[in-house]
VOPAGU-2260 file (C-alpha; in pm, 1 decimal, decimal comma):
REM VOPAGU-2260
SITE   aa  ch    i         X         Y         Z
SITE  UNK   A    0    -393,9    -822,8    2681,8
SITE  UNK   A    1    -566,6    -933,7    2365,3
SITE  UNK   A    2    -707,3    -728,8    2082,9
SITE  UNK   A    3    -912,3    -858,7    1793,2
SITE  UNK   A    4   -1030,0    -712,4    1470,7
SITE  UNK   A    5   -1259,5    -824,8    1194,6
SITE  UNK   A    6   -1146,6    -793,6     838,1
SITE  UNK   A    7   -1241,8    -499,5     641,8
SITE  UNK   A    8   -1252,4    -386,8     283,7
SITE  UNK   A    9   -1110,8    -465,8     -52,7
SITE  UNK   A   10   -1088,6    -309,5    -391,7
SITE  UNK   A   11    -937,7    -510,0    -673,2
SITE  UNK   A   12    -564,4    -466,4    -708,7
SITE  UNK   A   13    -592,2    -258,1   -1020,9
SITE  UNK   A   14    -839,6     -21,7    -861,8
SITE  UNK   A   15    -624,2       9,4    -554,1
SITE  UNK   A   16    -332,5     111,6    -772,3
SITE  UNK   A   17    -542,7     388,7    -920,2
SITE  UNK   A   18    -668,8     499,3    -582,5
SITE  UNK   A   19    -315,7     518,2    -449,6
SITE  UNK   A   20    -287,7     860,4    -606,4
SITE  UNK   A   21    -649,3     966,7    -635,1
SITE  UNK   A   22    -778,1     885,7    -287,7
SITE  UNK   A   23    -462,8     908,9     -91,9
SITE  UNK   A   24    -341,4    1047,6     223,1
SITE  UNK   A   25    -429,0    1325,1     446,1
SITE  UNK   A   26    -145,9    1552,9     425,0
SITE  UNK   A   27     191,9    1612,9     577,8
SITE  UNK   A   28     509,7    1469,8     438,7
SITE  UNK   A   29     608,2    1148,1     610,7
SITE  UNK   A   30     928,6    1150,3     815,9
SITE  UNK   A   31    1234,9     951,3     714,2
SITE  UNK   A   32    1231,9     632,5     920,0
SITE  UNK   A   33    1481,6     431,5     717,9
SITE  UNK   A   34    1740,1     455,1     998,3
SITE  UNK   A   35    1517,2     279,6    1251,4
SITE  UNK   A   36    1620,0     -88,8    1277,6
SITE  UNK   A   37    1326,0    -326,8    1239,0
SITE  UNK   A   38    1334,4    -681,2    1108,2
SITE  UNK   A   39    1015,4    -878,0    1047,9
SITE  UNK   A   40     999,5   -1245,8     963,7
SITE  UNK   A   41     670,9   -1431,8     941,0
SITE  UNK   A   42     647,9   -1728,9    1175,1
SITE  UNK   A   43     422,4   -1975,9     992,3
SITE  UNK   A   44     214,7   -2129,5    1268,6
SITE  UNK   A   45     -44,8   -2227,4    1006,1
SITE  UNK   A   46     202,4   -2447,8     820,7
SITE  UNK   A   47     347,7   -2594,6    1138,9
SITE  UNK   A   48       2,6   -2688,7    1267,4
SITE  UNK   A   49     -75,8   -2895,1     960,6
SITE  UNK   A   50     246,3   -3094,3     989,8
SITE  UNK   A   51     115,0   -3260,9    1307,0
SITE  UNK   A   52      74,9   -3635,8    1265,5
SITE  UNK   A   53    -302,8   -3675,6    1287,1
SITE  UNK   A   54    -257,5   -4034,2    1406,0
SITE  UNK   A   55     -56,1   -3912,1    1702,7
SITE  UNK   A   56    -185,4   -3568,0    1799,0
SITE  UNK   A   57     -50,3   -3533,7    2152,9
SITE  UNK   A   58     326,9   -3531,7    2079,6
SITE  UNK   A   59     277,5   -3293,2    1787,8
SITE  UNK   A   60      69,3   -3061,6    2001,5
SITE  UNK   A   61     330,1   -3064,7    2279,1
SITE  UNK   A   62     606,0   -2981,9    2028,9
SITE  UNK   A   63     399,0   -2699,4    1881,3
SITE  UNK   A   64     344,0   -2563,6    2231,1
SITE  UNK   A   65     720,6   -2546,4    2283,9
SITE  UNK   A   66     753,3   -2331,5    1972,9
SITE  UNK   A   67     442,4   -2118,5    2037,6
SITE  UNK   A   68     388,0   -2116,8    2417,3
SITE  UNK   A   69     174,1   -1800,8    2414,6
SITE  UNK   A   70      -4,0   -1826,2    2083,0
SITE  UNK   A   71    -106,4   -2194,5    2079,9
SITE  UNK   A   72    -332,4   -2178,5    2389,9
SITE  UNK   A   73    -497,6   -1864,4    2250,9
SITE  UNK   A   74    -545,1   -2031,1    1915,0
SITE  UNK   A   75    -698,4   -2347,6    2058,7
SITE  UNK   A   76    -921,1   -2174,2    2312,9
SITE  UNK   A   77   -1026,5   -1846,9    2150,8
SITE  UNK   A   78    -979,0   -1882,9    1776,5
SITE  UNK   A   79   -1078,7   -2244,0    1715,8
SITE  UNK   A   80   -1298,9   -2240,9    2027,0
SITE  UNK   A   81   -1202,5   -2596,0    2123,5
SITE  UNK   A   82   -1208,2   -2533,9    2498,3
SITE  UNK   A   83    -939,9   -2474,7    2759,8
SITE  UNK   A   84    -598,7   -2564,8    2618,8
SITE  UNK   A   85    -390,4   -2854,1    2745,1
SITE  UNK   A   86    -184,2   -3083,9    2525,5
SITE  UNK   A   87    -311,3   -3370,7    2741,7
SITE  UNK   A   88    -676,7   -3271,7    2708,1
SITE  UNK   A   89    -834,7   -3561,4    2519,2
SITE  UNK   A   90   -1132,9   -3353,2    2403,5
SITE  UNK   A   91    -900,7   -3088,8    2255,8
SITE  UNK   A   92    -698,1   -3359,2    2079,8
SITE  UNK   A   93   -1012,4   -3512,3    1931,5
SITE  UNK   A   94   -1145,7   -3182,1    1805,8
SITE  UNK   A   95    -809,0   -3077,4    1667,9
SITE  UNK   A   96    -786,7   -3413,8    1490,2
SITE  UNK   A   97   -1123,5   -3340,1    1328,3
SITE  UNK   A   98   -1005,9   -2992,3    1223,1
SITE  UNK   A   99    -678,6   -3120,4    1073,8
SITE  UNK   A  100    -840,6   -3407,2     885,8
SITE  UNK   A  101   -1134,9   -3214,4     740,4
SITE  UNK   A  102   -1069,4   -3192,2     363,1
SITE  UNK   A  103   -1200,1   -2835,4     336,2
SITE  UNK   A  104    -959,3   -2709,6     601,3
SITE  UNK   A  105    -665,1   -2896,9     450,7
SITE  UNK   A  106    -747,3   -2746,0     113,1
SITE  UNK   A  107    -773,0   -2404,5     274,5
SITE  UNK   A  108    -426,8   -2440,7     425,1
SITE  UNK   A  109    -285,5   -2537,7      85,1
SITE  UNK   A  110    -449,1   -2237,7     -80,3
SITE  UNK   A  111    -309,7   -2002,9     186,1
SITE  UNK   A  112      38,8   -2152,5     153,0
SITE  UNK   A  113      27,0   -2117,6    -223,8
SITE  UNK   A  114     -72,6   -1751,6    -200,2
SITE  UNK   A  115     147,2   -1642,1      89,4
SITE  UNK   A  116     442,7   -1880,2      89,5
SITE  UNK   A  117     763,5   -1675,7     118,7
SITE  UNK   A  118     571,4   -1347,6     116,4
SITE  UNK   A  119     851,3   -1092,8     145,3
SITE  UNK   A  120     619,1    -809,6      42,7
SITE  UNK   A  121     410,4    -846,2     356,2
SITE  UNK   A  122     721,3    -855,5     573,9
SITE  UNK   A  123     856,7    -536,7     418,4
SITE  UNK   A  124     521,7    -357,8     454,9
SITE  UNK   A  125     503,8    -448,4     821,7
SITE  UNK   A  126     864,6    -342,2     876,0
SITE  UNK   A  127     792,7      -1,1     729,5
SITE  UNK   A  128     481,4      47,0     942,9
SITE  UNK   A  129     659,6     -68,0    1256,6
SITE  UNK   A  130     931,3     189,9    1189,0
SITE  UNK   A  131     670,6     465,6    1177,8
SITE  UNK   A  132     513,3     343,0    1501,6
SITE  UNK   A  133     857,5     336,5    1664,5
SITE  UNK   A  134     928,5     688,0    1533,8
SITE  UNK   A  135     613,7     831,1    1689,9
SITE  UNK   A  136     596,3     600,9    1994,0
SITE  UNK   A  137     959,9     542,6    2102,0
SITE  UNK   A  138     864,3     286,8    2367,4
SITE  UNK   A  139     704,8      61,0    2104,0
SITE  UNK   A  140     864,8    -280,2    2062,5
SITE  UNK   A  141     776,9    -450,2    1732,8
SITE  UNK   A  142     587,3    -774,1    1796,4
SITE  UNK   A  143     667,1   -1120,2    1673,9
SITE  UNK   A  144     446,2   -1190,2    1371,3
SITE  UNK   A  145     265,7   -1524,1    1360,6
SITE  UNK   A  146      43,0   -1633,0    1071,0
SITE  UNK   A  147    -248,5   -1872,3    1113,8
SITE  UNK   A  148    -576,7   -1984,0     961,9
SITE  UNK   A  149    -902,1   -1972,7    1154,1
SITE  UNK   A  150   -1117,8   -2173,9     918,1
SITE  UNK   A  151   -1253,0   -1843,7     780,2
SITE  UNK   A  152   -1385,1   -1757,1    1125,3
SITE  UNK   A  153   -1341,7   -1380,6    1088,9
SITE  UNK   A  154   -1006,6   -1336,7    1263,1
SITE  UNK   A  155    -796,3   -1109,8    1046,1
SITE  UNK   A  156    -553,8    -968,1    1300,0
SITE  UNK   A  157    -504,9   -1025,9    1669,8
SITE  UNK   A  158    -255,1    -917,1    1934,2
SITE  UNK   A  159    -165,2   -1104,5    2249,0
SITE  UNK   A  160     124,6    -988,2    2464,0
SITE  UNK   A  161     418,4    -934,0    2226,4
SITE  UNK   A  162     265,0   -1129,7    1936,8
SITE  UNK   A  163      79,4   -1005,3    1631,0
SITE  UNK   A  164    -125,4   -1281,1    1470,8
SITE  UNK   A  165    -246,5   -1257,9    1111,0
SITE  UNK   A  166    -527,4   -1483,0     991,0
SITE  UNK   A  167    -420,1   -1522,0     629,3
SITE  UNK   A  168    -732,2   -1713,8     529,7
SITE  UNK   A  169    -925,4   -1388,5     568,5
SITE  UNK   A  170    -716,9   -1214,9     299,0
SITE  UNK   A  171    -751,8   -1441,0      -2,6
SITE  UNK   A  172    -929,9   -1186,7    -226,3
SITE  UNK   A  173   -1298,7   -1128,6    -288,1
SITE  UNK   A  174   -1312,9   -1394,5    -561,3
SITE  UNK   A  175   -1199,6   -1671,5    -326,0
SITE  UNK   A  176   -1491,1   -1920,7    -365,2
SITE  UNK   A  177   -1534,2   -2025,1       0,7
SITE  UNK   A  178   -1624,2   -1669,8     106,2
SITE  UNK   A  179   -1941,8   -1668,9    -101,8
SITE  UNK   A  180   -2054,4   -1991,2      64,7
SITE  UNK   A  181   -2071,6   -1833,4     411,6
SITE  UNK   A  182   -2400,4   -1644,8     459,7
SITE  UNK   A  183   -2264,6   -1447,0     757,0
SITE  UNK   A  184   -2036,2   -1251,6     524,1
SITE  UNK   A  185   -2223,8    -999,2     308,0
SITE  UNK   A  186   -2075,5    -865,4     -14,4
SITE  UNK   A  187   -1956,3    -536,4     135,7
SITE  UNK   A  188   -1749,2    -732,2     387,8
SITE  UNK   A  189   -1614,0    -985,1     137,9
SITE  UNK   A  190   -1487,8    -694,9     -73,3
SITE  UNK   A  191   -1247,6    -628,2     212,3
SITE  UNK   A  192   -1101,2    -976,5     242,3
SITE  UNK   A  193    -791,1    -892,8      41,3
SITE  UNK   A  194    -413,0    -862,6      84,4
SITE  UNK   A  195    -430,0    -483,0      54,9
SITE  UNK   A  196    -591,5    -466,4     396,5
SITE  UNK   A  197    -353,1    -679,1     600,1
SITE  UNK   A  198    -116,4    -405,7     712,9
SITE  UNK   A  199    -397,1    -161,5     790,1
SITE  UNK   A  200    -577,8    -418,2    1002,6
SITE  UNK   A  201    -253,9    -503,4    1180,5
SITE  UNK   A  202    -193,9    -138,2    1263,8
SITE  UNK   A  203    -550,1    -110,2    1392,0
SITE  UNK   A  204    -506,5    -389,1    1646,9
SITE  UNK   A  205    -163,1    -259,6    1746,7
SITE  UNK   A  206    -315,1      82,4    1806,2
SITE  UNK   A  207    -591,4     -74,1    2014,4
SITE  UNK   A  208    -335,1    -260,6    2221,7
SITE  UNK   A  209    -114,1      44,8    2273,8
SITE  UNK   A  210    -399,3     284,2    2341,9
SITE  UNK   A  211    -720,6     118,1    2458,1
SITE  UNK   A  212   -1020,2     351,7    2419,1
SITE  UNK   A  213   -1071,1     575,2    2721,7
SITE  UNK   A  214   -1447,4     525,9    2701,9
SITE  UNK   A  215   -1625,3     220,4    2571,6
SITE  UNK   A  216   -1974,0     347,8    2642,0
SITE  UNK   A  217   -1944,5     721,1    2590,7
SITE  UNK   A  218   -2181,4     944,2    2400,2
SITE  UNK   A  219   -2173,2     976,1    2022,8
SITE  UNK   A  220   -1923,3    1262,4    2028,0
SITE  UNK   A  221   -1683,0    1069,0    2249,6
SITE  UNK   A  222   -1719,2     758,1    2036,1
SITE  UNK   A  223   -1655,5     943,3    1711,2
SITE  UNK   A  224   -1359,8    1129,4    1859,5
SITE  UNK   A  225   -1198,1     804,8    1973,4
SITE  UNK   A  226   -1254,6     664,5    1623,8
SITE  UNK   A  227   -1103,4     981,3    1478,5
SITE  UNK   A  228    -792,7     938,2    1691,4
SITE  UNK   A  229    -758,0     580,6    1571,5
SITE  UNK   A  230    -791,7     692,4    1210,7
SITE  UNK   A  231    -533,6     967,2    1257,9
SITE  UNK   A  232    -293,2     710,5    1402,0
SITE  UNK   A  233    -330,9     508,4    1081,6
SITE  UNK   A  234    -257,8     820,0     876,9
SITE  UNK   A  235      73,7     857,4    1053,1
SITE  UNK   A  236     191,8     497,3    1051,0
SITE  UNK   A  237      58,6     419,6     701,8
SITE  UNK   A  238     142,2     739,2     512,3
SITE  UNK   A  239     150,3     567,8     173,2
SITE  UNK   A  240    -176,6     379,1     214,7
SITE  UNK   A  241    -484,7     525,4      41,8
SITE  UNK   A  242    -751,8     665,7     270,6
SITE  UNK   A  243   -1000,0     429,4     107,2
SITE  UNK   A  244    -809,5     133,0     247,6
SITE  UNK   A  245    -759,8     284,9     591,5
SITE  UNK   A  246   -1126,9     377,1     620,2
SITE  UNK   A  247   -1266,8      69,3     451,9
SITE  UNK   A  248   -1455,7     282,2     197,4
SITE  UNK   A  249   -1476,8     272,6    -178,2
SITE  UNK   A  250   -1368,6     586,3    -361,4
SITE  UNK   A  251   -1729,7     681,5    -432,0
SITE  UNK   A  252   -1817,6     643,1     -62,7
SITE  UNK   A  253   -1524,0     857,9      44,4
SITE  UNK   A  254   -1611,3    1120,4    -216,5
SITE  UNK   A  255   -1970,0    1121,9     -90,0
SITE  UNK   A  256   -1851,3    1185,2     265,7
SITE  UNK   A  257   -1640,7    1483,5     167,5
SITE  UNK   A  258   -1913,3    1628,0     -53,4
SITE  UNK   A  259   -2171,4    1593,1     225,0
SITE  UNK   A  260   -1958,6    1657,4     532,6
SITE  UNK   A  261   -2156,6    1965,3     635,5
SITE  UNK   A  262   -2488,5    1786,3     588,8
SITE  UNK   A  263   -2370,6    1490,7     800,7
SITE  UNK   A  264   -2267,3    1718,1    1086,5
SITE  UNK   A  265   -2588,8    1917,6    1067,2
SITE  UNK   A  266   -2783,8    1590,7    1078,9
SITE  UNK   A  267   -2616,4    1502,8    1408,7
SITE  UNK   A  268   -2672,5    1851,2    1552,7
SITE  UNK   A  269   -3032,1    1897,6    1438,8
SITE  UNK   A  270   -3135,7    1554,6    1564,7
SITE  UNK   A  271   -2970,4    1608,5    1904,9
SITE  UNK   A  272   -2737,5    1316,5    1846,8
SITE  UNK   A  273   -2399,1    1469,9    1927,2
SITE  UNK   A  274   -2425,7    1408,7    2301,2
SITE  UNK   A  275   -2662,9    1113,2    2282,3
SITE  UNK   A  276   -2570,5     815,2    2501,1
SITE  UNK   A  277   -2835,9     586,5    2353,3
SITE  UNK   A  278   -2624,5     290,7    2239,3
SITE  UNK   A  279   -2880,6     166,7    1987,4
SITE  UNK   A  280   -2887,7     512,7    1832,0
SITE  UNK   A  281   -2510,4     550,3    1839,9
SITE  UNK   A  282   -2451,5     212,0    1679,3
SITE  UNK   A  283   -2634,4     325,6    1364,9
SITE  UNK   A  284   -2356,0     575,6    1304,0
SITE  UNK   A  285   -2041,4     400,4    1427,6
SITE  UNK   A  286   -2124,4      41,0    1334,8
SITE  UNK   A  287   -1996,8    -126,1    1019,6
SITE  UNK   A  288   -2233,0    -186,1     732,5
SITE  UNK   A  289   -2296,2    -116,7     364,7
SITE  UNK   A  290   -2477,0     207,0     453,7
SITE  UNK   A  291   -2588,9     418,6     749,1
SITE  UNK   A  292   -2947,9     382,2     859,2
SITE  UNK   A  293   -3138,9     709,2     851,1
SITE  UNK   A  294   -2889,0     886,4     624,1
SITE  UNK   A  295   -2942,5     965,3     253,9
SITE  UNK   A  296   -2850,2     713,1     -12,8
SITE  UNK   A  297   -2475,8     701,7     -64,0
SITE  UNK   A  298   -2384,5     730,3     303,2
SITE  UNK   A  299   -2147,1     445,9     395,4
SITE  UNK   A  300   -2136,6     269,9     729,6
SITE  UNK   A  301   -1935,8     412,6    1020,0
SITE  UNK   A  302   -2029,1     763,7     908,0
SITE  UNK   A  303   -1958,8     909,6    1253,5
SITE  UNK   A  304   -1603,3     774,3    1236,3
SITE  UNK   A  305   -1542,5     985,2     926,3
SITE  UNK   A  306   -1659,6    1297,9    1110,7
SITE  UNK   A  307   -1443,3    1216,2    1411,9
SITE  UNK   A  308   -1145,6    1185,3    1180,2
SITE  UNK   A  309   -1214,4    1527,7    1030,7
SITE  UNK   A  310   -1236,9    1681,6    1377,4
SITE  UNK   A  311    -905,6    1531,5    1484,6
SITE  UNK   A  312    -733,7    1642,8    1163,9
SITE  UNK   A  313    -868,7    1994,9    1216,4
SITE  UNK   A  314    -743,6    1999,2    1574,7
SITE  UNK   A  315    -399,1    1864,4    1491,2
SITE  UNK   A  316    -353,8    2108,2    1203,2
SITE  UNK   A  317    -391,3    2393,0    1454,2
SITE  UNK   A  318    -200,8    2233,0    1742,0
SITE  UNK   A  319     121,0    2125,6    1578,2
SITE  UNK   A  320     295,6    2113,1    1914,0
SITE  UNK   A  321      95,1    1803,1    2010,9
SITE  UNK   A  322     267,6    1475,2    1931,2
SITE  UNK   A  323      89,2    1165,7    1809,2
SITE  UNK   A  324     160,1     993,7    2139,6
SITE  UNK   A  325      10,8    1285,2    2334,5
SITE  UNK   A  326    -298,8    1277,3    2117,4
SITE  UNK   A  327    -344,9     903,0    2158,4
SITE  UNK   A  328    -298,0     925,3    2535,2
SITE  UNK   A  329    -535,1    1218,3    2574,2
SITE  UNK   A  330    -853,3    1146,3    2769,1
SITE  UNK   A  331   -1032,0    1477,2    2722,0
SITE  UNK   A  332   -1179,6    1419,0    2377,8
SITE  UNK   A  333   -1461,2    1667,1    2444,5
SITE  UNK   A  334   -1202,7    1937,3    2515,5
SITE  UNK   A  335   -1023,7    1848,2    2192,5
SITE  UNK   A  336   -1351,9    1884,9    2005,9
SITE  UNK   A  337   -1412,0    2229,9    2151,0
SITE  UNK   A  338   -1054,9    2339,4    2078,3
SITE  UNK   A  339   -1080,2    2218,0    1718,9
SITE  UNK   A  340   -1357,8    2471,5    1648,4
SITE  UNK   A  341   -1489,3    2223,5    1396,0
SITE  UNK   A  342   -1744,5    2382,2    1167,0
SITE  UNK   A  343   -1767,3    2207,9     829,8
């Protein structure tokens, strides 16, 4: 099973440090997980790929396949989109040769290596998060972590089988010049292409792999409740991460949501949106963007996700007997909504 996620949200490092206390977490004291054995080492597929002799692609590709038998075919076929993988496929070899010899991509690999070479901080952050996942979900087995570059093709984190892939070229910081040269990436998205978001994005794809959404085409309430469950999962496995990072909001956007929570909910109720199954309508409120269409100025994108998160937090605060695993496995999100007695 594969799970993909686009990159989301950055604040500059100084601002993040400030927000760590001002916009932080949603509540309960985190459990002690220091006794749970987890060891993370980053397997640098990105570096290994660029050591292939470009004058003799096939042997290098075959050797890389021995080291990365699961990840390499996925990388060639889905991430680089070079076609069906085979180390004897001449078309794949030709296209990979072009990729490896393009100066921009070689420069990108050097920039990534310079920024993330020997990055023990990332390893320790992932170890800590994996311990929390293992604490709450005992059957969880920490994945092997593989780093790669996609050519800035919007792959920030990906899971396949027992592998977690991290596209480091999508976390170079908002001032990284190549980002501004790609028209598909608006400013609000580029703000999120930063190291602070790696672990959050990794936990998002792990959550999606562990607990695929029960409904992909449900009504607005079901969609926002599923999003709320996902957000609550992040609260538990990233207890030290500011809510701004986990939500992909700036502090002012998060403040706006809390200040206008009642108005947002009333907007959904009064416009008969809560049980709407109109996907075009729903997407206005759960889709990413700099703002939410139809809402007052100041409303960030994914506004329904914020409300779903509040509903789940309300429910869990009154049903302390429910474990995180039980919540994530629950299918009756409408029943959870009713039991929450959510009334902002």
